[in-house]
N, CA, C and O atoms as a GROMACS GRO file, in nm:
protein
  636
    1UNK      N    1   9.187  22.925  10.841
    1UNK     CA    2   9.062  22.994  10.866
    1UNK      C    3   9.085  23.096  10.979
    1UNK      O    4   9.137  23.062  11.085
    2UNK      N    5   9.047  23.220  10.955
    2UNK     CA    6   9.069  23.329  11.050
    2UNK      C    7   8.963  23.326  11.161
    2UNK      O    8   8.847  23.292  11.138
    3UNK      N    9   9.008  23.362  11.279
    3UNK     CA   10   8.917  23.380  11.392
    3UNK      C   11   8.912  23.527  11.427
    3UNK      O   12   9.011  23.598  11.414
    4UNK      N   13   8.798  23.571  11.472
    4UNK     CA   14   8.777  23.709  11.513
    4UNK      C   15   8.735  23.710  11.659
    4UNK      O   16   8.646  23.636  11.699
    5UNK      N   17   8.801  23.795  11.738
    5UNK     CA   18   8.758  23.817  11.876
    5UNK      C   19   8.661  23.934  11.874
    5UNK      O   20   8.695  24.042  11.825
    6UNK      N   21   8.543  23.913  11.925
    6UNK     CA   22   8.443  24.019  11.934
    6UNK      C   23   8.406  24.033  12.080
    6UNK      O   24   8.360  23.938  12.143
    7UNK      N   25   8.427  24.152  12.134
    7UNK     CA   26   8.395  24.179  12.274
    7UNK      C   27   8.273  24.270  12.277
    7UNK      O   28   8.276  24.380  12.222
    8UNK      N   29   8.167  24.224  12.341
    8UNK     CA   30   8.045  24.302  12.354
    8UNK      C   31   8.019  24.321  12.502
    8UNK      O   32   7.995  24.225  12.575
    9UNK      N   33   8.023  24.447  12.544
    9UNK     CA   34   8.005  24.481  12.686
    9UNK      C   35   8.089  24.390  12.776
    9UNK      O   36   8.037  24.331  12.871
   10UNK      N   37   8.217  24.378  12.745
   10UNK     CA   38   8.319  24.304  12.821
   10UNK      C   39   8.305  24.152  12.816
   10UNK      O   40   8.380  24.082  12.884
   11UNK      N   41   8.212  24.099  12.737
   11UNK     CA   42   8.200  23.955  12.718
   11UNK      C   43   8.260  23.921  12.582
   11UNK      O   44   8.221  23.977  12.480
   12UNK      N   45   8.356  23.826  12.581
   12UNK     CA   46   8.431  23.794  12.460
   12UNK      C   47   8.369  23.675  12.387
   12UNK      O   48   8.332  23.575  12.449
   13UNK      N   49   8.359  23.689  12.254
   13UNK     CA   50   8.312  23.582  12.166
   13UNK      C   51   8.419  23.559  12.061
   13UNK      O   52   8.485  23.654  12.018
   14UNK      N   53   8.438  23.436  12.020
   14UNK     CA   54   8.532  23.404  11.913
   14UNK      C   55   8.451  23.346  11.798
   14UNK      O   56   8.384  23.244  11.813
   15UNK      N   57   8.460  23.413  11.682
   15UNK     CA   58   8.388  23.367  11.563
   15UNK      C   59   8.489  23.338  11.453
   15UNK      O   60   8.584  23.413  11.433
   16UNK      N   61   8.465  23.229  11.382
   16UNK     CA   62   8.550  23.197  11.266
   16UNK      C   63   8.489  23.262  11.142
   16UNK      O   64   8.376  23.311  11.144
   17UNK      N   65   8.565  23.261  11.034
   17UNK     CA   66   8.514  23.312  10.906
   17UNK      C   67   8.388  23.235  10.866
   17UNK      O   68   8.294  23.292  10.811
   18UNK      N   69   8.389  23.104  10.893
   18UNK     CA   70   8.274  23.018  10.860
   18UNK      C   71   8.151  23.060  10.942
   18UNK      O   72   8.040  23.066  10.889
   19UNK      N   73   8.173  23.088  11.073
   19UNK     CA   74   8.061  23.133  11.157
   19UNK      C   75   8.000  23.262  11.103
   19UNK      O   76   7.878  23.276  11.097
   20UNK      N   77   8.086  23.355  11.063
   20UNK     CA   78   8.038  23.484  11.012
   20UNK      C   79   7.964  23.465  10.881
   20UNK      O   80   7.861  23.528  10.858
   21UNK      N   81   8.017  23.378  10.793
   21UNK     CA   82   7.953  23.354  10.663
   21UNK      C   83   7.816  23.288  10.680
   21UNK      O   84   7.728  23.306  10.596
   22UNK      N   85   7.797  23.212  10.788
   22UNK     CA   86   7.670  23.141  10.808
   22UNK      C   87   7.562  23.228  10.873
   22UNK      O   88   7.448  23.185  10.885
   23UNK      N   89   7.596  23.349  10.914
   23UNK     CA   90   7.496  23.437  10.975
   23UNK      C   91   7.393  23.479  10.871
   23UNK      O   92   7.428  23.512  10.758
   24UNK      N   93   7.268  23.477  10.909
   24UNK     CA   94   7.158  23.514  10.820
   24UNK      C   95   7.122  23.659  10.849
   24UNK      O   96   7.032  23.688  10.929
   25UNK      N   97   7.193  23.752  10.781
   25UNK     CA   98   7.173  23.895  10.804
   25UNK      C   99   7.134  23.961  10.672
   25UNK      O  100   7.196  23.938  10.568
   26UNK      N  101   7.028  24.044  10.678
   26UNK     CA  102   6.978  24.113  10.559
   26UNK      C  103   6.971  24.263  10.590
   26UNK      O  104   6.912  24.302  10.691
   27UNK      N  105   7.030  24.347  10.504
   27UNK     CA  106   7.016  24.492  10.524
   27UNK      C  107   6.871  24.535  10.502
   27UNK      O  108   6.807  24.492  10.406
   28UNK      N  109   6.819  24.622  10.591
   28UNK     CA  110   6.680  24.668  10.577
   28UNK      C  111   6.671  24.821  10.570
   28UNK      O  112   6.562  24.876  10.562
   29UNK      N  113   6.782  24.888  10.574
   29UNK     CA  114   6.780  25.034  10.567
   29UNK      C  115   6.917  25.089  10.596
   29UNK      O  116   7.015  25.015  10.602
   30UNK      N  117   6.925  25.220  10.614
   30UNK     CA  118   7.050  25.287  10.644
   30UNK      C  119   7.105  25.242  10.779
   30UNK      O  120   7.048  25.275  10.883
   31UNK      N  121   7.215  25.168  10.777
   31UNK     CA  122   7.280  25.119  10.899
   31UNK      C  123   7.188  25.028  10.982
   31UNK      O  124   7.207  25.016  11.103
   32UNK      N  125   7.090  24.965  10.919
   32UNK     CA  126   6.997  24.877  10.989
   32UNK      C  127   6.994  24.740  10.920
   32UNK      O  128   7.002  24.730  10.798
   33UNK      N  129   6.982  24.636  11.003
   33UNK     CA  130   6.986  24.499  10.952
   33UNK      C  131   6.884  24.413  11.026
   33UNK      O  132   6.843  24.445  11.138
   34UNK      N  133   6.845  24.305  10.962
   34UNK     CA  134   6.760  24.205  11.026
   34UNK      C  135   6.840  24.075  11.026
   34UNK      O  136   6.898  24.038  10.925
   35UNK      N  137   6.842  24.006  11.141
   35UNK     CA  138   6.918  23.881  11.152
   35UNK      C  139   6.828  23.772  11.210
   35UNK      O  140   6.740  23.798  11.293
   36UNK      N  141   6.854  23.651  11.165
   36UNK     CA  142   6.787  23.532  11.220
   36UNK      C  143   6.895  23.442  11.277
   36UNK      O  144   6.996  23.416  11.212
   37UNK      N  145   6.873  23.395  11.399
   37UNK     CA  146   6.965  23.298  11.460
   37UNK      C  147   6.884  23.207  11.550
   37UNK      O  148   6.814  23.254  11.640
   38UNK      N  149   6.893  23.080  11.528
   38UNK     CA  150   6.821  22.979  11.606
   38UNK      C  151   6.672  23.014  11.618
   38UNK      O  152   6.615  23.014  11.727
   39UNK      N  153   6.612  23.043  11.503
   39UNK     CA  154   6.470  23.075  11.493
   39UNK      C  155   6.427  23.199  11.572
   39UNK      O  156   6.309  23.216  11.603
   40UNK      N  157   6.522  23.286  11.604
   40UNK     CA  158   6.489  23.412  11.672
   40UNK      C  159   6.523  23.527  11.578
   40UNK      O  160   6.621  23.521  11.504
   41UNK      N  161   6.441  23.630  11.581
   41UNK     CA  162   6.457  23.747  11.495
   41UNK      C  163   6.524  23.860  11.573
   41UNK      O  164   6.491  23.886  11.689
   42UNK      N  165   6.620  23.928  11.508
   42UNK     CA  166   6.691  24.039  11.571
   42UNK      C  167   6.692  24.158  11.476
   42UNK      O  168   6.722  24.144  11.358
   43UNK      N  169   6.659  24.274  11.530
   43UNK     CA  170   6.671  24.398  11.453
   43UNK      C  171   6.796  24.468  11.505
   43UNK      O  172   6.807  24.500  11.623
   44UNK      N  173   6.891  24.492  11.414
   44UNK     CA  174   7.021  24.549  11.452
   44UNK      C  175   7.037  24.685  11.385
   44UNK      O  176   7.011  24.701  11.266
   45UNK      N  177   7.081  24.783  11.463
   45UNK     CA  178   7.106  24.917  11.411
   45UNK      C  179   7.246  24.960  11.455
   45UNK      O  180   7.279  24.949  11.573
   46UNK      N  181   7.326  25.007  11.362
   46UNK     CA  182   7.460  25.056  11.396
   46UNK      C  183   7.446  25.203  11.434
   46UNK      O  184   7.406  25.286  11.352
   47UNK      N  185   7.479  25.235  11.560
   47UNK     CA  186   7.464  25.372  11.609
   47UNK      C  187   7.590  25.455  11.589
   47UNK      O  188   7.583  25.574  11.558
   48UNK      N  189   7.707  25.391  11.606
   48UNK     CA  190   7.833  25.465  11.598
   48UNK      C  191   7.944  25.369  11.558
   48UNK      O  192   7.946  25.254  11.604
   49UNK      N  193   8.035  25.414  11.472
   49UNK     CA  194   8.150  25.332  11.436
   49UNK      C  195   8.277  25.414  11.449
   49UNK      O  196   8.280  25.533  11.417
   50UNK      N  197   8.381  25.350  11.498
   50UNK     CA  198   8.515  25.410  11.506
   50UNK      C  199   8.608  25.309  11.442
   50UNK      O  200   8.661  25.220  11.510
   51UNK      N  201   8.629  25.322  11.311
   51UNK     CA  202   8.707  25.224  11.237
   51UNK      C  203   8.853  25.222  11.282
   51UNK      O  204   8.916  25.116  11.282
   52UNK      N  205   8.908  25.337  11.321
   52UNK     CA  206   9.048  25.341  11.363
   52UNK      C  207   9.071  25.254  11.486
   52UNK      O  208   9.173  25.186  11.496
   53UNK      N  209   8.978  25.255  11.580
   53UNK     CA  210   8.991  25.176  11.702
   53UNK      C  211   8.913  25.046  11.698
   53UNK      O  212   8.910  24.971  11.795
   54UNK      N  213   8.849  25.019  11.584
   54UNK     CA  214   8.770  24.898  11.562
   54UNK      C  215   8.664  24.878  11.670
   54UNK      O  216   8.650  24.770  11.727
   55UNK      N  217   8.589  24.986  11.695
   55UNK     CA  218   8.480  24.979  11.792
   55UNK      C  219   8.350  25.024  11.726
   55UNK      O  220   8.351  25.099  11.629
   56UNK      N  221   8.240  24.974  11.780
   56UNK     CA  222   8.107  25.010  11.731
   56UNK      C  223   8.011  25.016  11.848
   56UNK      O  224   8.030  24.948  11.950
   57UNK      N  225   7.909  25.097  11.833
   57UNK     CA  226   7.796  25.094  11.923
   57UNK      C  227   7.679  25.044  11.840
   57UNK      O  228   7.644  25.105  11.738
   58UNK      N  229   7.619  24.934  11.883
   58UNK     CA  230   7.507  24.877  11.809
   58UNK      C  231   7.385  24.868  11.899
   58UNK      O  232   7.396  24.863  12.022
   59UNK      N  233   7.270  24.867  11.836
   59UNK     CA  234   7.144  24.849  11.908
   59UNK      C  235   7.082  24.721  11.855
   59UNK      O  236   7.060  24.706  11.735
   60UNK      N  237   7.053  24.627  11.946
   60UNK     CA  238   6.990  24.501  11.908
   60UNK      C  239   6.856  24.493  11.981
   60UNK      O  240   6.851  24.488  12.104
   61UNK      N  241   6.749  24.492  11.903
   61UNK     CA  242   6.612  24.488  11.959
   61UNK      C  243   6.592  24.592  12.068
   61UNK      O  244   6.529  24.565  12.170
   62UNK      N  245   6.646  24.713  12.045
   62UNK     CA  246   6.625  24.824  12.138
   62UNK      C  247   6.729  24.838  12.248
   62UNK      O  248   6.726  24.937  12.322
   63UNK      N  249   6.821  24.743  12.262
   63UNK     CA  250   6.925  24.750  12.366
   63UNK      C  251   7.059  24.788  12.303
   63UNK      O  252   7.097  24.732  12.200
   64UNK      N  253   7.131  24.884  12.363
   64UNK     CA  254   7.260  24.930  12.310
   64UNK      C  255   7.375  24.849  12.367
   64UNK      O  256   7.374  24.810  12.484
   65UNK      N  257   7.474  24.823  12.281
   65UNK     CA  258   7.593  24.748  12.321
   65UNK      C  259   7.718  24.811  12.260
   65UNK      O  260   7.716  24.857  12.146
   66UNK      N  261   7.825  24.813  12.338
   66UNK     CA  262   7.956  24.855  12.289
   66UNK      C  263   8.027  24.730  12.238
   66UNK      O  264   8.031  24.628  12.307
   67UNK      N  265   8.084  24.738  12.118
   67UNK     CA  266   8.147  24.622  12.058
   67UNK      C  267   8.288  24.658  12.013
   67UNK      O  268   8.311  24.763  11.953
   68UNK      N  269   8.384  24.568  12.043
   68UNK     CA  270   8.523  24.583  12.000
   68UNK      C  271   8.557  24.463  11.913
   68UNK      O  272   8.534  24.349  11.953
   69UNK      N  273   8.613  24.489  11.796
   69UNK     CA  274   8.647  24.383  11.702
   69UNK      C  275   8.798  24.366  11.695
   69UNK      O  276   8.872  24.464  11.694
   70UNK      N  277   8.845  24.242  11.691
   70UNK     CA  278   8.989  24.215  11.678
   70UNK      C  279   9.009  24.102  11.578
   70UNK      O  280   8.964  23.989  11.600
   71UNK      N  281   9.076  24.134  11.465
   71UNK     CA  282   9.104  24.030  11.367
   71UNK      C  283   9.233  23.958  11.406
   71UNK      O  284   9.290  23.984  11.512
   72UNK      N  285   9.280  23.866  11.320
   72UNK     CA  286   9.397  23.786  11.353
   72UNK      C  287   9.522  23.872  11.375
   72UNK      O  288   9.606  23.836  11.457
   73UNK      N  289   9.533  23.983  11.304
   73UNK     CA  290   9.650  24.070  11.321
   73UNK      C  291   9.646  24.143  11.455
   73UNK      O  292   9.748  24.156  11.522
   74UNK      N  293   9.528  24.192  11.494
   74UNK     CA  294   9.512  24.256  11.624
   74UNK      C  295   9.546  24.158  11.736
   74UNK      O  296   9.611  24.195  11.834
   75UNK      N  297   9.501  24.034  11.721
   75UNK     CA  298   9.528  23.932  11.823
   75UNK      C  299   9.678  23.904  11.832
   75UNK      O  300   9.731  23.886  11.942
   76UNK      N  301   9.745  23.899  11.718
   76UNK     CA  302   9.889  23.873  11.716
   76UNK      C  303   9.966  23.988  11.784
   76UNK      O  304  10.058  23.963  11.862
   77UNK      N  305   9.928  24.110  11.754
   77UNK     CA  306   9.993  24.227  11.814
   77UNK      C  307   9.974  24.224  11.965
   77UNK      O  308  10.067  24.253  12.040
   78UNK      N  309   9.854  24.190  12.010
   78UNK     CA  310   9.828  24.182  12.153
   78UNK      C  311   9.912  24.073  12.220
   78UNK      O  312   9.969  24.096  12.327
   79UNK      N  313   9.920  23.954  12.157
   79UNK     CA  314   9.999  23.844  12.213
   79UNK      C  315  10.147  23.881  12.223
   79UNK      O  316  10.216  23.840  12.316
   80UNK      N  317  10.195  23.959  12.126
   80UNK     CA  318  10.336  23.998  12.125
   80UNK      C  319  10.364  24.112  12.223
   80UNK      O  320  10.480  24.148  12.244
   81UNK      N  321  10.259  24.170  12.283
   81UNK     CA  322  10.279  24.277  12.381
   81UNK      C  323  10.314  24.410  12.320
   81UNK      O  324  10.371  24.496  12.387
   82UNK      N  325  10.282  24.429  12.194
   82UNK     CA  326  10.317  24.553  12.127
   82UNK      C  327  10.221  24.667  12.159
   82UNK      O  328  10.247  24.781  12.121
   83UNK      N  329  10.113  24.638  12.229
   83UNK     CA  330  10.017  24.743  12.263
   83UNK      C  331  10.041  24.803  12.400
   83UNK      O  332   9.969  24.894  12.442
   84UNK      N  333  10.142  24.754  12.471
   84UNK     CA  334  10.166  24.808  12.604
   84UNK      C  335  10.209  24.953  12.593
   84UNK      O  336  10.290  24.989  12.508
   85UNK      N  337  10.154  25.036  12.680
   85UNK     CA  338  10.187  25.178  12.676
   85UNK      C  339  10.290  25.209  12.782
   85UNK      O  340  10.293  25.149  12.889
   86UNK      N  341  10.374  25.303  12.750
   86UNK     CA  342  10.475  25.347  12.845
   86UNK      C  343  10.438  25.486  12.891
   86UNK      O  344  10.389  25.567  12.812
   87UNK      N  345  10.460  25.514  13.019
   87UNK     CA  346  10.431  25.646  13.069
   87UNK      C  347  10.551  25.736  13.044
   87UNK      O  348  10.666  25.690  13.043
   88UNK      N  349  10.523  25.860  13.023
   88UNK     CA  350  10.626  25.958  12.993
   88UNK      C  351  10.627  26.060  13.106
   88UNK      O  352  10.532  26.135  13.124
   89UNK      N  353  10.735  26.062  13.183
   89UNK     CA  354  10.750  26.160  13.291
   89UNK      C  355  10.793  26.292  13.231
   89UNK      O  356  10.875  26.296  13.139
   90UNK      N  357  10.737  26.400  13.282
   90UNK     CA  358  10.777  26.531  13.235
   90UNK      C  359  10.844  26.609  13.347
   90UNK      O  360  10.815  26.589  13.464
   91UNK      N  361  10.936  26.697  13.308
   91UNK     CA  362  11.008  26.776  13.407
   91UNK      C  363  10.950  26.915  13.422
   91UNK      O  364  10.921  26.958  13.534
   92UNK      N  365  10.933  26.985  13.314
   92UNK     CA  366  10.890  27.124  13.320
   92UNK      C  367  10.794  27.155  13.207
   92UNK      O  368  10.795  27.092  13.101
   93UNK      N  369  10.709  27.255  13.231
   93UNK     CA  370  10.619  27.305  13.129
   93UNK      C  371  10.666  27.447  13.097
   93UNK      O  372  10.680  27.531  13.186
   94UNK      N  373  10.690  27.471  12.968
   94UNK     CA  374  10.735  27.604  12.925
   94UNK      C  375  10.631  27.664  12.833
   94UNK      O  376  10.556  27.592  12.766
   95UNK      N  377  10.626  27.795  12.829
   95UNK     CA  378  10.533  27.865  12.741
   95UNK      C  379  10.570  27.838  12.596
   95UNK      O  380  10.684  27.861  12.555
   96UNK      N  381  10.475  27.789  12.516
   96UNK     CA  382  10.505  27.757  12.377
   96UNK      C  383  10.512  27.882  12.288
   96UNK      O  384  10.561  27.876  12.175
   97UNK      N  385  10.461  27.996  12.340
   97UNK     CA  386  10.459  28.121  12.263
   97UNK      C  387  10.444  28.236  12.362
   97UNK      O  388  10.402  28.214  12.475
   98UNK      N  389  10.477  28.357  12.322
   98UNK     CA  390  10.454  28.470  12.412
   98UNK      C  391  10.304  28.496  12.425
   98UNK      O  392  10.228  28.474  12.330
   99UNK      N  393  10.263  28.542  12.542
   99UNK     CA  394  10.121  28.569  12.562
   99UNK      C  395  10.091  28.611  12.704
   99UNK      O  396  10.180  28.645  12.781
  100UNK      N  397   9.963  28.609  12.737
  100UNK     CA  398   9.913  28.652  12.867
  100UNK      C  399   9.842  28.533  12.934
  100UNK      O  400   9.757  28.469  12.872
  101UNK      N  401   9.877  28.505  13.058
  101UNK     CA  402   9.812  28.398  13.133
  101UNK      C  403   9.673  28.447  13.174
  101UNK      O  404   9.661  28.548  13.243
  102UNK      N  405   9.568  28.377  13.131
  102UNK     CA  406   9.432  28.419  13.168
  102UNK      C  407   9.365  28.321  13.265
  102UNK      O  408   9.260  28.353  13.322
  103UNK      N  409   9.425  28.202  13.284
  103UNK     CA  410   9.370  28.109  13.384
  103UNK      C  411   9.477  28.008  13.420
  103UNK      O  412   9.551  27.960  13.334
  104UNK      N  413   9.483  27.976  13.550
  104UNK     CA  414   9.571  27.870  13.600
  104UNK      C  415   9.480  27.762  13.655
  104UNK      O  416   9.413  27.782  13.756
  105UNK      N  417   9.476  27.646  13.588
  105UNK     CA  418   9.384  27.538  13.626
  105UNK      C  419   9.452  27.433  13.713
  105UNK      O  420   9.384  27.346  13.768
  106UNK      N  421   9.583  27.441  13.725
  106UNK     CA  422   9.659  27.341  13.801
  106UNK      C  423   9.689  27.396  13.940
  106UNK      O  424   9.677  27.516  13.965
  107UNK      N  425   9.728  27.306  14.031
  107UNK     CA  426   9.767  27.348  14.166
  107UNK      C  427   9.890  27.270  14.210
  107UNK      O  428   9.914  27.159  14.163
  108UNK      N  429   9.965  27.329  14.300
  108UNK     CA  430  10.086  27.264  14.350
  108UNK      C  431  10.048  27.135  14.421
  108UNK      O  432   9.953  27.130  14.499
  109UNK      N  433  10.124  27.029  14.392
  109UNK     CA  434  10.097  26.898  14.450
  109UNK      C  435  10.001  26.812  14.370
  109UNK      O  436   9.982  26.695  14.401
  110UNK      N  437   9.940  26.870  14.266
  110UNK     CA  438   9.844  26.797  14.184
  110UNK      C  439   9.917  26.695  14.098
  110UNK      O  440  10.021  26.725  14.038
  111UNK      N  441   9.863  26.573  14.092
  111UNK     CA  442   9.916  26.470  14.003
  111UNK      C  443   9.849  26.488  13.868
  111UNK      O  444   9.727  26.495  13.860
  112UNK      N  445   9.930  26.495  13.761
  112UNK     CA  446   9.875  26.515  13.627
  112UNK      C  447   9.914  26.400  13.537
  112UNK      O  448  10.016  26.335  13.557
  113UNK      N  449   9.831  26.377  13.437
  113UNK     CA  450   9.855  26.277  13.334
  113UNK      C  451   9.859  26.349  13.200
  113UNK      O  452   9.826  26.467  13.192
  114UNK      N  453   9.897  26.279  13.098
  114UNK     CA  454   9.901  26.336  12.964
  114UNK      C  455   9.762  26.388  12.928
  114UNK      O  456   9.662  26.316  12.942
  115UNK      N  457   9.756  26.513  12.882
  115UNK     CA  458   9.629  26.573  12.842
  115UNK      C  459   9.561  26.654  12.949
  115UNK      O  460   9.459  26.718  12.921
  116UNK      N  461   9.613  26.655  13.073
  116UNK     CA  462   9.552  26.733  13.181
  116UNK      C  463   9.568  26.882  13.150
  116UNK      O  464   9.680  26.928  13.129
  117UNK      N  465   9.458  26.961  13.148
  117UNK     CA  466   9.469  27.105  13.124
  117UNK      C  467   9.540  27.173  13.241
  117UNK      O  468   9.508  27.146  13.357
  118UNK      N  469   9.636  27.261  13.212
  118UNK     CA  470   9.715  27.326  13.316
  118UNK      C  471   9.697  27.478  13.319
  118UNK      O  472   9.668  27.535  13.424
  119UNK      N  473   9.713  27.540  13.204
  119UNK     CA  474   9.715  27.687  13.195
  119UNK      C  475   9.637  27.728  13.070
  119UNK      O  476   9.637  27.657  12.970
  120UNK      N  477   9.570  27.844  13.076
  120UNK     CA  478   9.512  27.903  12.956
  120UNK      C  479   9.596  28.026  12.924
  120UNK      O  480   9.610  28.117  13.005
  121UNK      N  481   9.651  28.025  12.803
  121UNK     CA  482   9.741  28.131  12.756
  121UNK      C  483   9.674  28.203  12.640
  121UNK      O  484   9.636  28.140  12.541
  122UNK      N  485   9.659  28.335  12.652
  122UNK     CA  486   9.602  28.414  12.543
  122UNK      C  487   9.718  28.466  12.459
  122UNK      O  488   9.808  28.533  12.508
  123UNK      N  489   9.713  28.432  12.330
  123UNK     CA  490   9.816  28.478  12.238
  123UNK      C  491   9.752  28.505  12.103
  123UNK      O  492   9.674  28.424  12.054
  124UNK      N  493   9.785  28.617  12.043
  124UNK     CA  494   9.732  28.655  11.912
  124UNK      C  495   9.579  28.648  11.909
  124UNK      O  496   9.520  28.600  11.812
  125UNK      N  497   9.516  28.696  12.015
  125UNK     CA  498   9.369  28.703  12.029
  125UNK      C  499   9.302  28.566  12.032
  125UNK      O  500   9.183  28.553  12.003
  126UNK      N  501   9.381  28.462  12.067
  126UNK     CA  502   9.325  28.327  12.079
  126UNK      C  503   9.359  28.271  12.216
  126UNK      O  504   9.467  28.296  12.269
  127UNK      N  505   9.267  28.196  12.273
  127UNK     CA  506   9.293  28.128  12.400
  127UNK      C  507   9.348  27.989  12.370
  127UNK      O  508   9.286  27.912  12.296
  128UNK      N  509   9.463  27.958  12.427
  128UNK     CA  510   9.528  27.830  12.407
  128UNK      C  511   9.536  27.757  12.541
  128UNK      O  512   9.590  27.810  12.637
  129UNK      N  513   9.482  27.638  12.547
  129UNK     CA  514   9.491  27.559  12.669
  129UNK      C  515   9.619  27.478  12.663
  129UNK      O  516   9.637  27.395  12.574
  130UNK      N  517   9.707  27.502  12.758
  130UNK     CA  518   9.833  27.430  12.767
  130UNK      C  519   9.807  27.305  12.851
  130UNK      O  520   9.766  27.315  12.967
  131UNK      N  521   9.830  27.188  12.793
  131UNK     CA  522   9.805  27.062  12.862
  131UNK      C  523   9.936  26.990  12.892
  131UNK      O  524  10.039  27.019  12.831
  132UNK      N  525   9.931  26.898  12.985
  132UNK     CA  526  10.047  26.817  13.020
  132UNK      C  527  10.078  26.720  12.907
  132UNK      O  528   9.988  26.660  12.850
  133UNK      N  529  10.206  26.706  12.875
  133UNK     CA  530  10.248  26.613  12.770
  133UNK      C  531  10.288  26.477  12.827
  133UNK      O  532  10.330  26.389  12.752
  134UNK      N  533  10.277  26.461  12.958
  134UNK     CA  534  10.313  26.335  13.024
  134UNK      C  535  10.256  26.335  13.164
  134UNK      O  536  10.160  26.407  13.193
  135UNK      N  537  10.315  26.254  13.250
  135UNK     CA  538  10.263  26.249  13.387
  135UNK      C  539  10.366  26.298  13.486
  135UNK      O  540  10.486  26.297  13.459
  136UNK      N  541  10.318  26.342  13.601
  136UNK     CA  542  10.406  26.390  13.707
  136UNK      C  543  10.325  26.459  13.815
  136UNK      O  544  10.202  26.458  13.813
  137UNK      N  545  10.397  26.520  13.909
  137UNK     CA  546  10.334  26.594  14.019
  137UNK      C  547  10.387  26.737  14.012
  137UNK      O  548  10.508  26.759  13.998
  138UNK      N  549  10.296  26.834  14.022
  138UNK     CA  550  10.334  26.974  14.010
  138UNK      C  551  10.411  27.018  14.136
  138UNK      O  552  10.360  27.010  14.247
  139UNK      N  553  10.534  27.064  14.113
  139UNK     CA  554  10.621  27.110  14.222
  139UNK      C  555  10.599  27.259  14.248
  139UNK      O  556  10.586  27.301  14.363
  140UNK      N  557  10.595  27.339  14.141
  140UNK     CA  558  10.571  27.482  14.157
  140UNK      C  559  10.507  27.539  14.032
  140UNK      O  560  10.526  27.488  13.921
  141UNK      N  561  10.430  27.647  14.052
  141UNK     CA  562  10.369  27.720  13.941
  141UNK      C  563  10.430  27.859  13.944
  141UNK      O  564  10.415  27.932  14.042
  142UNK      N  565  10.499  27.895  13.837
  142UNK     CA  566  10.577  28.018  13.834
  142UNK      C  567  10.505  28.136  13.771
  142UNK      O  568  10.568  28.240  13.746
  143UNK      N  569  10.376  28.124  13.744
  143UNK     CA  570  10.300  28.234  13.685
  143UNK      C  571  10.167  28.249  13.759
  143UNK      O  572  10.121  28.158  13.829
  144UNK      N  573  10.107  28.367  13.740
  144UNK     CA  574   9.974  28.395  13.795
  144UNK      C  575   9.888  28.452  13.684
  144UNK      O  576   9.939  28.489  13.578
  145UNK      N  577   9.758  28.460  13.708
  145UNK     CA  578   9.667  28.520  13.612
  145UNK      C  579   9.712  28.664  13.584
  145UNK      O  580   9.749  28.736  13.676
  146UNK      N  581   9.708  28.705  13.458
  146UNK     CA  582   9.746  28.836  13.406
  146UNK      C  583   9.897  28.855  13.391
  146UNK      O  584   9.941  28.965  13.358
  147UNK      N  585   9.977  28.751  13.415
  147UNK     CA  586  10.122  28.760  13.390
  147UNK      C  587  10.146  28.748  13.240
  147UNK      O  588  10.083  28.669  13.171
  148UNK      N  589  10.240  28.830  13.190
  148UNK     CA  590  10.285  28.817  13.051
  148UNK      C  591  10.402  28.719  13.051
  148UNK      O  592  10.489  28.726  13.138
  149UNK      N  593  10.406  28.630  12.953
  149UNK     CA  594  10.515  28.531  12.945
  149UNK      C  595  10.580  28.538  12.807
  149UNK      O  596  10.516  28.574  12.708
  150UNK      N  597  10.707  28.502  12.802
  150UNK     CA  598  10.781  28.493  12.678
  150UNK      C  599  10.784  28.348  12.632
  150UNK      O  600  10.766  28.257  12.712
  151UNK      N  601  10.808  28.328  12.504
  151UNK     CA  602  10.822  28.193  12.452
  151UNK      C  603  10.938  28.123  12.522
  151UNK      O  604  11.048  28.178  12.533
  152UNK      N  605  10.914  27.999  12.569
  152UNK     CA  606  11.017  27.921  12.636
  152UNK      C  607  11.031  27.949  12.784
  152UNK      O  608  11.111  27.885  12.853
  153UNK      N  609  10.954  28.044  12.835
  153UNK     CA  610  10.961  28.076  12.979
  153UNK      C  611  10.904  27.961  13.061
  153UNK      O  612  10.800  27.905  13.026
  154UNK      N  613  10.972  27.926  13.170
  154UNK     CA  614  10.926  27.819  13.260
  154UNK      C  615  10.799  27.865  13.331
  154UNK      O  616  10.799  27.967  13.400
  155UNK      N  617  10.690  27.789  13.314
  155UNK     CA  618  10.566  27.826  13.381
  155UNK      C  619  10.528  27.728  13.491
  155UNK      O  620  10.465  27.766  13.590
  156UNK      N  621  10.564  27.600  13.475
  156UNK     CA  622  10.534  27.499  13.579
  156UNK      C  623  10.653  27.405  13.592
  156UNK      O  624  10.708  27.357  13.492
  157UNK      N  625  10.693  27.381  13.717
  157UNK     CA  626  10.799  27.282  13.745
  157UNK      C  627  10.733  27.156  13.798
  157UNK      O  628  10.637  27.161  13.874
  158UNK      N  629  10.785  27.041  13.755
  158UNK     CA  630  10.730  26.913  13.796
  158UNK      C  631  10.830  26.839  13.884
  158UNK      O  632  10.951  26.861  13.874
  159UNK      N  633  10.779  26.752  13.970
  159UNK     CA  634  10.866  26.668  14.054
  159UNK      C  635  10.909  26.547  13.976
  159UNK      O  636  10.982  26.463  14.028
   0.00000   0.00000   0.00000
């Protein structure tokens, strides 16, 4: 019999397949349900679902809750430590294409993480935000606003 870990607003519940099958839930409309549990009535509305991350935002009797679902496979992966993330240190940021620097959003000494916006590069009439691909501390910025850069040119050095 499978168990499911359900986390609602950081409080964890463990439900078996039997527990889930015994729930008295009736659909009453688009993404809306009515449930009975221990002689209490609940109106449930699904506000948002993210199937890839197995998360949902639900409303129960007017109150919103964030919910994370984990089936037996998710639990096994977690126990095995396969979800641990590794940080990726970066050395340098180079221009991915020729263009014109129109904004420098980073500063020397700034600690950056993956996804941190660094530079806005205008190329082919489009603005491209160059973001950090890992983490590090900015050692030097080798460009200024209105500088023209070539593809592969060093624009930011990291420590």
